[in-house]
C-alpha positions in Angstrom: -98.7 179.0 186.9 -99.8 179.0 183.3 -97.4 177.5 180.8 -95.7 179.7 178.2 -97.7 178.5 175.2 -100.1 181.2 174.1 -99.4 182.9 170.8 -99.9 186.6 170.1 -100.6 188.2 166.7 -96.9 189.0 166.5 -96.0 185.4 166.8 -94.6 185.8 170.3 -95.3 183.0 172.8 -96.4 184.2 176.3 -97.8 182.8 179.5 -101.4 183.7 180.3 -104.4 182.1 181.9 -106.5 182.7 178.8 -106.5 179.6 176.6 -108.4 180.7 173.5 -110.3 178.9 170.7 -107.6 177.0 168.8 -104.4 175.0 169.5 -101.6 174.4 167.0 -97.9 173.8 166.7 -94.6 174.7 165.0 -93.0 171.3 165.7 -91.2 170.3 168.9 -89.9 173.4 170.7 -90.3 172.4 174.4 -88.6 170.3 177.1 -91.2 167.8 178.4 -89.3 167.3 181.6 -89.8 170.9 182.6 -92.7 171.9 180.3 -90.8 175.0 179.3 -89.9 176.3 175.9 -86.4 175.8 174.4 -84.6 178.8 172.9 -85.9 178.2 169.4 -89.4 179.3 168.5 -90.0 176.9 165.5 -88.8 173.6 164.4 -90.9 173.2 161.2 -92.0 175.5 158.5 -95.5 174.0 158.9 -97.0 176.3 161.4 -100.4 174.7 162.0 -103.7 175.8 163.6 -105.7 172.8 165.0 -108.9 172.2 166.9 -108.8 171.8 170.7 -110.9 168.7 170.5 -110.5 165.9 167.9 -112.1 162.5 168.0 -112.1 162.4 171.8 -108.4 162.4 172.0 -106.8 164.0 175.1 -103.2 165.2 175.3 -101.1 166.2 178.2 -99.9 169.7 177.2 -96.2 169.8 176.8 -96.0 166.3 178.3 -94.5 164.5 175.3 -92.2 164.9 172.4 -94.6 164.5 169.5 -95.3 168.3 169.1 -95.5 171.4 171.2 -99.1 172.5 171.9 -99.6 176.2 171.4 -102.9 178.1 171.8 -104.5 181.1 170.1 -107.3 183.5 171.0 -108.9 182.8 167.6 -108.1 182.0 164.0 -107.4 185.6 163.1 -104.6 185.6 165.7 -103.2 182.4 164.4 -103.2 183.7 160.8 -101.5 186.9 161.9 -98.8 185.0 163.6 -98.2 183.1 160.4 -100.1 179.8 161.0 -102.5 178.0 158.6 -105.3 175.3 159.1 -104.1 171.8 159.7 -105.0 169.3 157.0 -105.4 166.4 159.5 -107.8 167.7 162.1 -109.3 170.6 160.1 -109.4 169.0 156.6 -112.4 170.9 155.4 -111.2 174.3 156.6 -107.7 173.6 155.3 -109.1 172.8 151.9 -111.2 175.9 151.8 -108.2 178.0 152.8 -106.0 176.4 150.1 -108.6 177.1 147.5 -109.0 180.7 148.6 -105.2 181.1 148.9 -104.7 179.8 145.3 -107.5 182.1 144.0 -106.2 185.1 145.8 -102.6 184.5 144.8 -103.5 183.4 141.3 -101.8 180.0 141.5 -103.1 176.5 141.3 -102.2 172.9 142.2 -100.2 173.7 145.3 -99.4 171.4 148.1 -99.4 172.4 151.8 -95.6 172.6 151.8 -95.7 175.1 148.9 -97.9 177.4 151.0 -95.7 176.9 154.0 -92.7 178.0 152.1 -94.4 181.3 151.1 -95.7 181.9 154.6 -92.3 181.3 156.1 -90.8 184.1 154.0 -93.7 186.4 154.9 -93.9 185.8 158.7 -90.3 186.2 159.7 -87.6 188.8 159.3 -84.6 186.9 160.7 -85.9 185.8 164.1 -88.4 188.6 164.4 -91.9 189.0 163.1 -92.0 190.6 159.6 -94.2 193.6 159.3 -95.7 194.5 155.9 -96.8 197.7 154.2 -100.6 198.1 154.1 -101.8 197.2 150.5 -104.8 199.4 151.0 -106.5 201.6 153.6 -107.5 199.9 156.9 -111.2 200.5 156.1 -110.8 198.4 152.9 -109.0 195.4 154.5 -111.0 192.2 154.6 -112.5 190.9 157.9 -109.9 189.0 159.9 -106.9 191.0 158.9 -104.7 192.1 161.7 -102.4 195.2 161.9 -99.8 196.7 164.3 -99.6 200.2 165.6 -96.9 201.0 168.1 -96.9 198.2 170.7 -100.5 197.1 170.1 -102.2 194.7 167.7 -105.6 195.3 166.1 -108.2 193.1 164.3 -110.1 194.6 161.4 -113.8 193.8 161.1 -116.1 195.8 158.8 -113.5 198.4 158.4 -113.2 199.0 162.2 -110.1 198.3 164.3 -110.6 196.4 167.5 -107.7 196.1 170.0 -106.4 192.6 170.7 -105.6 191.2 174.1 -105.2 187.6 175.4 -108.7 187.8 176.9 -110.4 189.1 173.8 -111.0 192.3 171.8 -112.0 195.8 173.0 -112.9 199.1 171.4 -109.9 201.1 170.1 -109.2 204.2 172.1 -108.3 207.0 169.8 -106.8 206.9 166.3 -104.1 204.4 165.4 -101.1 205.6 163.4 -98.0 204.3 161.6 -99.9 201.1 160.8 -98.2 197.9 159.5 -99.8 194.7 158.3 -99.3 191.7 160.6 -101.3 189.1 158.5 -99.0 187.6 155.8 -99.9 189.3 152.5 -100.6 185.9 150.8 -103.1 185.0 153.6 -104.6 188.5 153.3 -105.3 187.8 149.6 -107.0 184.5 150.7 -109.3 186.5 152.9 -110.1 188.8 150.0 -110.8 185.7 147.9 -113.4 184.5 150.3 -111.9 182.7 153.3 -113.4 183.9 156.6 -111.3 183.2 159.7 -113.1 182.2 163.0 -113.2 185.2 165.3 -113.4 185.4 169.1 -116.9 185.9 170.6 -116.0 189.3 172.0 -116.1 190.6 168.4 -119.9 190.2 168.3 -120.3 192.5 171.2 -118.3 195.3 169.5 -119.5 195.2 165.9 -123.1 196.1 165.1 -124.6 193.6 162.7 
């Protein structure tokens, strides 16, 4: 049986056989004896997105108490859930994200913890995922933004909405209504300022270049 360690765009953690492109963490939120999640869903405001392979190191998933390994379909999913690039294993990407985040949010000289504090306010409404009002029409959102309509999540690429699933993206069937923004607004502004999140391979099959 797959472990409960796959993160959805709403920040929920589910069990599925689909691993995805990135790993990451929110601190220690599992019991290594049973490899199951504890009641809490975060133990740190630093919600990170990491690479699955780094300098040949191998980890036993949920086998220790250093951090809880979570997995994401792609970077857009991780951003929507409220994560950001790790400055240890993804230093170049993290630096590029911070630069775009500062430019988009018109600030400078921030540390990672400063960004985490803003993201923490934007990603949670109590213990639930915070949904935001769209700042502009869907067709004008930057690539990589994710939105919510009803019970489904959608990725925006070139003004088109692609439906999310743990296995990948698919064409949207019909119109989507009553749309809310999943991606934290400060992260969305970083996308508008030039940061491009890594997207799952299924996107290439759906969007004509």
